Backbone as JSON Lines, residues from 0, in Angstrom:
{"i":0,"aa":"M","n":[0.94,-1.36,0.03],"ca":[0.09,0.27,0.02],"c":[1.23,1.35,0.19]}
{"i":1,"aa":"Q","n":[0.84,2.06,-0.98],"ca":[1.42,3.46,-1.26],"c":[0.83,4.29,-0.56]}
{"i":2,"aa":"L","n":[1.5,4.87,0.61],"ca":[1.02,6.05,1.04],"c":[1.61,7.2,0.65]}
{"i":3,"aa":"S","n":[0.66,8.59,0.51],"ca":[1.6,9.67,-0.15],"c":[0.96,10.88,0.48]}
{"i":4,"aa":"G","n":[1.7,12.19,0.7],"ca":[1.0,13.41,1.05],"c":[1.86,13.44,2.39]}
{"i":5,"aa":"D","n":[1.08,14.02,3.61],"ca":[1.18,14.38,4.81],"c":[0.6,13.38,5.76]}
{"i":6,"aa":"L","n":[1.33,12.85,6.49],"ca":[1.05,11.79,7.56],"c":[0.85,12.45,8.69]}
{"i":7,"aa":"V","n":[0.03,13.19,9.08],"ca":[0.07,13.98,10.43],"c":[-1.62,13.9,10.87]}
{"i":8,"aa":"F","n":[-1.87,14.38,12.18],"ca":[-3.07,14.06,12.86],"c":[-4.35,13.89,12.18]}
{"i":9,"aa":"A","n":[-4.36,15.16,11.26],"ca":[-5.81,15.04,10.68],"c":[-5.94,13.88,9.7]}
{"i":10,"aa":"Q","n":[-4.85,13.18,9.21],"ca":[-5.16,12.27,8.26],"c":[-5.22,10.65,8.59]}
{"i":11,"aa":"V","n":[-4.64,10.57,10.02],"ca":[-4.4,9.43,10.41],"c":[-5.67,8.59,10.77]}
{"i":12,"aa":"T","n":[-6.93,9.01,10.83],"ca":[-8.18,8.38,11.59],"c":[-8.88,7.85,10.03]}
{"i":13,"aa":"P","n":[-8.73,8.7,9.12],"ca":[-9.46,7.9,8.05],"c":[-8.44,6.81,7.47]}
{"i":14,"aa":"L","n":[-7.22,7.42,7.59],"ca":[-6.01,6.19,6.9],"c":[-6.28,4.96,7.58]}
{"i":15,"aa":"L","n":[-6.21,4.98,8.76],"ca":[-6.49,3.59,9.86],"c":[-7.87,2.93,9.5]}
{"i":16,"aa":"A","n":[-9.13,3.92,9.27],"ca":[-9.97,3.07,8.86],"c":[-9.97,2.27,7.42]}
{"i":17,"aa":"Q","n":[-9.25,3.14,6.3],"ca":[-9.0,2.39,5.05],"c":[-7.99,0.92,5.27]}
{"i":18,"aa":"I","n":[-6.9,1.28,5.98],"ca":[-6.4,0.24,6.25],"c":[-6.68,-0.86,6.94]}
{"i":19,"aa":"E","n":[-7.73,-0.69,7.86],"ca":[-8.63,-1.93,8.47],"c":[-9.26,-2.23,7.39]}
{"i":20,"aa":"R","n":[-10.21,-1.58,6.63],"ca":[-11.02,-2.38,5.52],"c":[-10.06,-3.41,4.91]}
{"i":21,"aa":"L","n":[-9.26,-2.93,4.46],"ca":[-8.16,-3.45,3.49],"c":[-7.64,-4.86,4.32]}
{"i":22,"aa":"L","n":[-7.45,-4.56,5.43],"ca":[-6.84,-5.84,6.23],"c":[-7.97,-6.95,6.27]}
{"i":23,"aa":"G","n":[-9.22,-6.44,6.45],"ca":[-10.58,-7.08,6.77],"c":[-10.71,-7.96,5.34]}
{"i":24,"aa":"D","n":[-10.71,-7.1,4.3],"ca":[-11.3,-7.72,2.85],"c":[-10.12,-8.72,2.09]}
{"i":25,"aa":"T","n":[-8.89,-8.61,2.62],"ca":[-7.77,-9.3,1.97],"c":[-7.78,-10.63,2.35]}
{"i":26,"aa":"K","n":[-7.0,-11.24,1.37],"ca":[-6.76,-12.82,1.77],"c":[-5.18,-13.19,2.01]}
{"i":27,"aa":"A","n":[-4.61,-11.76,1.59],"ca":[-2.93,-11.8,1.58],"c":[-2.61,-11.93,2.62]}
{"i":28,"aa":"E","n":[-1.32,-12.76,2.86],"ca":[-0.74,-13.17,4.39],"c":[0.35,-11.71,4.66]}
{"i":29,"aa":"H","n":[0.41,-10.71,3.57],"ca":[1.86,-9.79,3.75],"c":[0.97,-8.62,3.39]}
{"i":30,"aa":"L","n":[1.32,-7.43,3.95],"ca":[1.2,-5.96,3.9],"c":[2.35,-5.21,3.94]}
{"i":31,"aa":"V","n":[2.88,-4.53,2.74],"ca":[3.64,-3.54,2.88],"c":[3.28,-2.3,2.85]}
{"i":32,"aa":"L","n":[3.32,-1.26,3.84],"ca":[3.09,0.21,3.98],"c":[4.45,0.9,3.11]}
{"i":33,"aa":"D","n":[4.36,1.68,1.86],"ca":[5.29,2.09,1.34],"c":[5.15,3.52,1.84]}
{"i":34,"aa":"L","n":[6.21,4.07,2.45],"ca":[6.08,5.71,3.01],"c":[7.12,6.64,1.94]}
{"i":35,"aa":"S","n":[7.46,6.01,0.84],"ca":[8.49,6.61,0.12],"c":[7.83,8.05,-0.16]}
{"i":36,"aa":"R","n":[6.49,8.21,-0.71],"ca":[5.95,9.39,-1.23],"c":[5.32,10.4,0.02]}
{"i":37,"aa":"V","n":[5.69,10.05,1.16],"ca":[4.99,10.7,2.58],"c":[5.73,12.15,2.83]}
{"i":38,"aa":"D","n":[5.27,13.29,2.98],"ca":[5.93,14.44,2.69],"c":[6.28,14.74,4.34]}
{"i":39,"aa":"D","n":[5.11,14.96,4.91],"ca":[5.49,15.54,6.27],"c":[4.82,14.66,7.34]}
{"i":40,"aa":"V","n":[5.67,14.65,8.69],"ca":[4.7,13.56,9.45],"c":[4.91,14.03,10.79]}
{"i":41,"aa":"D","n":[4.11,13.46,11.85],"ca":[4.36,14.03,13.14],"c":[3.69,12.62,13.93]}
{"i":42,"aa":"S","n":[3.88,12.87,15.45],"ca":[3.83,11.56,16.19],"c":[2.46,10.92,15.78]}
{"i":43,"aa":"S","n":[1.4,11.58,15.41],"ca":[0.41,10.2,15.19],"c":[0.61,9.4,14.15]}
{"i":44,"aa":"A","n":[1.81,9.73,13.13],"ca":[2.03,8.94,12.2],"c":[2.68,7.81,12.79]}
{"i":45,"aa":"L","n":[3.58,7.71,13.86],"ca":[4.09,6.58,14.58],"c":[2.78,5.97,15.29]}
{"i":46,"aa":"A","n":[1.87,6.75,15.82],"ca":[0.69,6.1,16.48],"c":[0.0,5.12,15.64]}
{"i":47,"aa":"L","n":[0.1,5.68,14.42],"ca":[-0.86,4.77,13.21],"c":[-0.14,3.72,12.91]}
{"i":48,"aa":"L","n":[1.23,3.81,12.68],"ca":[1.89,2.62,12.4],"c":[1.9,1.3,13.56]}
{"i":49,"aa":"L","n":[2.17,2.15,14.85],"ca":[1.84,0.7,15.79],"c":[0.36,0.28,16.2]}
{"i":50,"aa":"E","n":[-0.62,0.99,15.67],"ca":[-1.63,0.55,15.7],"c":[-2.09,-0.27,14.28]}
{"i":51,"aa":"V","n":[-1.58,0.06,13.34],"ca":[-1.64,-0.83,12.12],"c":[-0.91,-2.09,12.43]}
{"i":52,"aa":"M","n":[-0.01,-2.09,13.26],"ca":[0.93,-3.48,13.4],"c":[0.31,-4.31,14.16]}
{"i":53,"aa":"E","n":[-0.69,-3.72,15.12],"ca":[-1.62,-4.49,16.16],"c":[-2.57,-4.98,15.38]}
{"i":54,"aa":"R","n":[-3.47,-4.39,14.27],"ca":[-4.34,-4.87,13.59],"c":[-4.13,-5.94,12.51]}
{"i":55,"aa":"A","n":[-2.64,-5.62,12.04],"ca":[-2.25,-6.69,10.87],"c":[-2.15,-7.84,11.64]}
{"i":56,"aa":"R","n":[-1.51,-8.07,13.03],"ca":[-1.54,-8.99,13.94],"c":[-2.77,-9.81,13.99]}
{"i":57,"aa":"E","n":[-3.94,-9.16,14.51],"ca":[-4.96,-9.58,14.55],"c":[-5.85,-10.27,13.23]}
{"i":58,"aa":"H","n":[-5.32,-9.68,12.41],"ca":[-5.94,-10.41,10.84],"c":[-4.82,-11.31,10.55]}
{"i":59,"aa":"G","n":[-3.67,-12.03,11.26],"ca":[-2.78,-12.8,10.78],"c":[-2.06,-12.41,9.71]}
{"i":60,"aa":"V","n":[-1.84,-10.95,9.49],"ca":[-1.09,-10.57,8.3],"c":[0.2,-9.91,8.76]}
{"i":61,"aa":"T","n":[1.29,-10.63,8.05],"ca":[2.5,-9.99,8.33],"c":[2.74,-8.51,7.84]}
{"i":62,"aa":"L","n":[3.21,-7.44,8.88],"ca":[3.31,-6.28,8.13],"c":[4.74,-5.96,7.85]}
{"i":63,"aa":"R","n":[5.24,-5.24,6.98],"ca":[6.29,-4.43,6.36],"c":[6.67,-2.87,6.43]}
{"i":64,"aa":"I","n":[7.29,-2.34,6.71],"ca":[7.32,-1.01,6.49],"c":[8.66,-0.47,5.61]}
{"i":65,"aa":"R","n":[8.11,0.28,4.59],"ca":[9.08,0.71,3.24],"c":[9.56,1.95,3.41]}
{"i":66,"aa":"S","n":[10.83,2.38,3.15],"ca":[11.07,3.72,3.2],"c":[10.36,4.92,4.61]}
{"i":67,"aa":"L","n":[10.66,4.37,5.55],"ca":[10.85,5.15,6.83],"c":[11.39,6.49,6.63]}
{"i":68,"aa":"S","n":[10.65,7.75,6.81],"ca":[11.53,8.78,6.46],"c":[12.45,8.96,7.8]}
{"i":69,"aa":"E","n":[13.42,9.78,7.76],"ca":[14.24,10.11,8.86],"c":[13.88,10.89,9.93]}
{"i":70,"aa":"A","n":[12.73,11.38,9.33],"ca":[12.01,12.64,10.85],"c":[11.08,11.53,11.38]}
{"i":71,"aa":"L","n":[10.43,10.41,10.86],"ca":[9.54,9.36,11.45],"c":[10.21,8.36,12.07]}
{"i":72,"aa":"L","n":[11.61,8.17,11.74],"ca":[12.68,7.25,12.46],"c":[12.81,7.97,13.54]}
{"i":73,"aa":"G","n":[13.51,9.0,13.54],"ca":[13.83,10.1,14.54],"c":[12.43,10.28,15.77]}
{"i":74,"aa":"I","n":[11.49,10.21,15.36],"ca":[10.24,10.2,16.41],"c":[10.22,8.9,17.27]}
{"i":75,"aa":"A","n":[10.4,7.65,16.32],"ca":[10.34,6.44,16.89],"c":[11.72,6.18,17.88]}
{"i":76,"aa":"R","n":[12.45,6.56,17.54],"ca":[14.07,6.54,18.28],"c":[13.59,7.5,19.6]}
{"i":77,"aa":"L","n":[13.24,8.59,19.47],"ca":[12.95,9.52,20.73],"c":[11.71,8.44,21.78]}
{"i":78,"aa":"S","n":[10.92,8.06,20.88],"ca":[9.81,7.19,21.71],"c":[9.95,5.78,22.45]}
{"i":79,"aa":"N","n":[11.54,5.33,21.78],"ca":[12.06,3.92,22.52],"c":[11.3,2.87,21.86]}
{"i":80,"aa":"V","n":[10.67,3.36,20.38],"ca":[10.05,2.17,19.64],"c":[10.42,1.53,18.6]}
{"i":81,"aa":"E","n":[11.6,2.13,17.98],"ca":[12.12,1.68,16.91],"c":[12.51,0.6,16.56]}
{"i":82,"aa":"A","n":[12.89,-0.36,17.41],"ca":[12.98,-1.8,17.6],"c":[11.71,-2.56,17.43]}
{"i":83,"aa":"L","n":[10.88,-2.03,17.73],"ca":[9.31,-2.65,17.34],"c":[8.97,-2.69,15.95]}
{"i":84,"aa":"L","n":[9.22,-1.62,15.08],"ca":[8.99,-1.35,13.98],"c":[9.38,-2.37,12.77]}
{"i":85,"aa":"P","n":[8.57,-3.23,12.29],"ca":[8.92,-4.15,11.42],"c":[9.59,-3.51,9.8]}
{"i":86,"aa":"L","n":[10.3,-2.69,10.01],"ca":[11.41,-2.04,8.88],"c":[11.83,-3.08,7.74]}
{"i":87,"aa":"E","n":[11.66,-2.72,6.65],"ca":[12.18,-3.54,5.43],"c":[13.76,-3.28,5.55]}
{"i":88,"aa":"A","n":[14.64,-4.06,5.42],"ca":[16.08,-4.02,5.36],"c":[16.33,-3.27,4.07]}
């Protein structure tokens, strides 16, 4: 799933609903969130990723995160959750 634009507080709730529908509708075992086209982030973007991780697990879907920005990686480090994120190598 390619995400684009700003991933800030105002976009998180609708995006989470969209991802939840995708997880519920899919028969896929894997989901990759590609953040390479995301422009701006705030701490709610990290909260979204953590929530998507939980919901993917509940649906039996393996989540991978691609192209996490340095800004979002910095927020994850400050929050001490970097090691929890399923980042693509």
